[in-house]
C-alpha positions in Angstrom: 126.6 154.3 13.0 125.3 151.1 14.6 122.1 150.7 16.5 122.0 151.1 20.3 120.3 148.0 21.8 118.4 148.6 25.0 116.2 146.1 26.8 114.1 147.0 29.9 112.3 144.4 32.0 110.4 145.4 35.1 107.7 143.9 37.3 105.9 143.6 40.6 106.1 140.4 42.7 103.2 139.6 45.1 103.1 137.4 48.2 106.8 136.7 48.2 108.7 134.4 50.6 109.3 136.7 53.6 112.4 134.8 54.7 114.0 135.8 51.4 112.8 139.4 50.9 113.8 140.4 54.5 117.4 139.0 54.1 119.7 141.7 52.8 122.7 139.5 52.2 120.6 136.8 50.4 119.1 139.5 48.2 122.5 140.9 47.4 123.6 137.4 46.3 120.5 137.0 44.2 121.1 140.2 42.4 124.8 139.3 41.8 123.8 135.9 40.3 121.0 137.6 38.3 123.6 139.9 36.7 125.7 136.8 35.7 122.6 135.2 34.2 121.9 138.3 32.2 125.5 138.2 30.9 126.0 141.7 32.4 129.2 142.9 34.0 128.7 143.8 37.7 130.5 147.1 38.5 129.2 147.9 42.0 126.4 146.9 44.3 124.8 148.8 47.1 122.1 147.7 49.6 120.3 148.8 52.7 117.7 147.5 55.0 114.9 149.6 56.5 113.4 148.4 59.8 110.1 149.3 61.5 106.6 149.6 60.1 107.9 150.1 56.5 110.7 147.6 56.7 112.3 146.1 53.6 115.5 145.9 51.6 116.7 147.7 48.5 119.5 146.4 46.3 120.9 148.4 43.5 123.5 146.9 41.1 125.3 149.1 38.7 126.3 146.9 35.7 128.5 148.2 32.9 125.5 147.7 30.6 123.1 149.7 33.0 121.4 148.5 36.2 119.4 146.0 38.3 117.2 147.4 41.1 115.3 145.3 43.6 113.1 146.8 46.4 111.1 144.8 49.0 108.4 145.6 51.5 108.3 142.7 54.0 105.0 143.7 55.7 103.2 143.5 52.3 105.2 140.5 51.0 105.8 142.7 47.9 108.8 143.4 45.7 109.6 145.4 42.6 112.3 144.5 40.1 113.8 146.7 37.4 116.4 145.4 35.0 117.7 147.6 32.1 120.6 146.4 29.9 122.2 147.7 26.8 123.9 145.6 24.1 123.1 142.6 22.0 124.8 140.1 24.3 122.8 140.8 27.5 119.5 139.2 28.4 117.5 141.0 31.2 114.8 138.3 30.9 117.2 135.7 32.3 117.9 138.0 35.3 114.2 138.6 35.9 113.3 134.9 35.7 116.1 134.1 38.2 115.0 136.7 40.7 111.3 135.5 40.5 112.5 131.9 41.1 114.3 133.0 44.2 111.6 135.3 45.7 108.9 132.7 45.0 105.9 135.1 44.6 102.4 133.7 44.4 101.9 135.9 41.3 103.7 138.6 39.4 103.4 141.1 36.6 106.1 141.9 34.1 106.5 144.5 31.4 109.1 144.9 28.6 110.2 148.0 26.8 112.5 148.1 23.8 114.8 151.0 24.6 116.8 150.7 21.4 117.6 153.5 19.0 115.8 153.5 15.7 
Protein backbone atom coordinates (compact mmCIF):
# COMPACT_ATOMS: atom_id res chain seq x y z
CA UNK A 1 0.00 0.00 0.00
CA UNK A 2 1.34 3.43 -0.89
CA UNK A 3 1.83 6.28 1.55
CA UNK A 4 -0.84 8.97 2.00
CA UNK A 5 0.76 12.41 1.59
CA UNK A 6 -0.91 15.20 3.56
CA UNK A 7 0.40 18.76 3.89
CA UNK A 8 -1.19 21.34 6.19
CA UNK A 9 -0.17 25.02 6.19
CA UNK A 10 -1.99 27.52 8.38
CA UNK A 11 -1.34 30.97 9.73
CA UNK A 12 -2.47 34.28 11.16
CA UNK A 13 -2.15 37.54 9.21
CA UNK A 14 -1.95 40.84 11.11
CA UNK A 15 -2.69 44.40 9.97
CA UNK A 16 -4.00 43.38 6.55
CA UNK A 17 -5.20 45.71 3.79
CA UNK A 18 -8.82 46.47 4.82
CA UNK A 19 -9.88 47.18 1.26
CA UNK A 20 -9.03 43.57 0.43
CA UNK A 21 -10.17 41.72 3.56
CA UNK A 22 -13.61 43.39 3.45
CA UNK A 23 -14.29 42.54 -0.22
CA UNK A 24 -16.06 39.18 -0.51
CA UNK A 25 -15.75 38.87 -4.29
CA UNK A 26 -12.07 39.78 -4.24
CA UNK A 27 -11.39 37.20 -1.52
CA UNK A 28 -13.27 34.51 -3.45
CA UNK A 29 -11.06 35.20 -6.47
CA UNK A 30 -7.91 35.15 -4.31
CA UNK A 31 -8.87 31.72 -2.94
CA UNK A 32 -9.66 30.43 -6.45
CA UNK A 33 -6.24 31.53 -7.72
CA UNK A 34 -4.58 30.12 -4.57
CA UNK A 35 -6.10 26.72 -5.36
CA UNK A 36 -4.64 26.92 -8.89
CA UNK A 37 -1.23 27.87 -7.51
CA UNK A 38 -1.35 24.87 -5.16
CA UNK A 39 -2.19 22.62 -8.14
CA UNK A 40 -5.40 21.68 -6.33
CA UNK A 41 -8.68 20.96 -8.11
CA UNK A 42 -11.42 23.38 -7.05
CA UNK A 43 -14.66 21.46 -6.43
CA UNK A 44 -16.83 24.15 -4.81
CA UNK A 45 -16.46 27.50 -3.09
CA UNK A 46 -18.74 29.17 -0.55
CA UNK A 47 -18.45 32.59 1.04
CA UNK A 48 -20.36 34.93 3.27
CA UNK A 49 -19.94 38.42 4.67
CA UNK A 50 -20.80 39.44 8.20
CA UNK A 51 -21.60 43.09 8.89
CA UNK A 52 -21.70 45.15 12.04
CA UNK A 53 -19.32 45.16 14.98
CA UNK A 54 -17.77 41.80 14.12
CA UNK A 55 -17.79 42.26 10.36
CA UNK A 56 -15.64 40.15 8.12
CA UNK A 57 -15.64 37.62 5.34
CA UNK A 58 -15.26 33.85 5.28
CA UNK A 59 -14.35 31.88 2.18
CA UNK A 60 -14.27 28.09 2.17
CA UNK A 61 -13.02 26.22 -0.86
CA UNK A 62 -13.53 22.52 -1.15
CA UNK A 63 -10.77 21.13 -3.33
CA UNK A 64 -10.65 17.53 -4.44
CA UNK A 65 -7.43 17.23 -2.43
CA UNK A 66 -9.00 18.75 0.78
CA UNK A 67 -9.69 22.45 1.57
CA UNK A 68 -8.70 26.11 1.76
CA UNK A 69 -10.29 28.32 4.44
CA UNK A 70 -9.89 32.09 4.79
CA UNK A 71 -11.55 34.13 7.55
CA UNK A 72 -11.21 37.90 8.04
CA UNK A 73 -12.08 40.36 10.81
CA UNK A 74 -12.07 43.83 9.26
CA UNK A 75 -12.19 45.83 12.52
CA UNK A 76 -9.02 44.09 13.68
CA UNK A 77 -7.35 43.99 10.24
CA UNK A 78 -6.84 40.28 10.95
CA UNK A 79 -7.17 37.11 8.89
CA UNK A 80 -6.62 33.40 9.36
CA UNK A 81 -5.69 31.00 6.58
CA UNK A 82 -5.89 27.20 6.62
CA UNK A 83 -4.75 25.12 3.65
CA UNK A 84 -4.71 21.33 3.74
CA UNK A 85 -3.92 19.26 0.68
CA UNK A 86 -3.34 15.61 -0.01
CA UNK A 87 -1.17 14.10 -2.71
CA UNK A 88 2.39 14.53 -3.88
CA UNK A 89 1.47 16.96 -6.68
CA UNK A 90 -0.10 19.69 -4.53
CA UNK A 91 1.78 22.51 -2.80
CA UNK A 92 -0.15 24.35 -0.07
CA UNK A 93 2.86 26.65 0.48
CA UNK A 94 2.30 28.26 -2.93
CA UNK A 95 -1.35 28.92 -2.04
CA UNK A 96 -0.40 30.40 1.35
CA UNK A 97 2.28 32.64 -0.15
CA UNK A 98 -0.16 33.89 -2.78
CA UNK A 99 -2.84 34.71 -0.19
CA UNK A 100 -0.28 36.59 1.94
CA UNK A 101 0.86 38.57 -1.11
CA UNK A 102 -2.73 39.66 -1.79
CA UNK A 103 -3.82 40.50 1.78
CA UNK A 104 -0.58 42.43 2.42
CA UNK A 105 -0.25 41.90 6.18
CA UNK A 106 2.37 43.86 8.11
CA UNK A 107 3.35 40.55 9.73
CA UNK A 108 2.17 36.96 9.87
CA UNK A 109 2.80 33.64 11.53
CA UNK A 110 2.74 30.32 9.72
CA UNK A 111 2.87 26.69 10.80
CA UNK A 112 3.25 23.47 8.88
CA UNK A 113 2.10 19.97 9.85
CA UNK A 114 2.94 16.82 7.94
CA UNK A 115 -0.34 14.89 7.83
CA UNK A 116 1.09 11.96 5.88
CA UNK A 117 0.68 8.35 6.88
CA UNK A 118 3.76 6.59 8.21
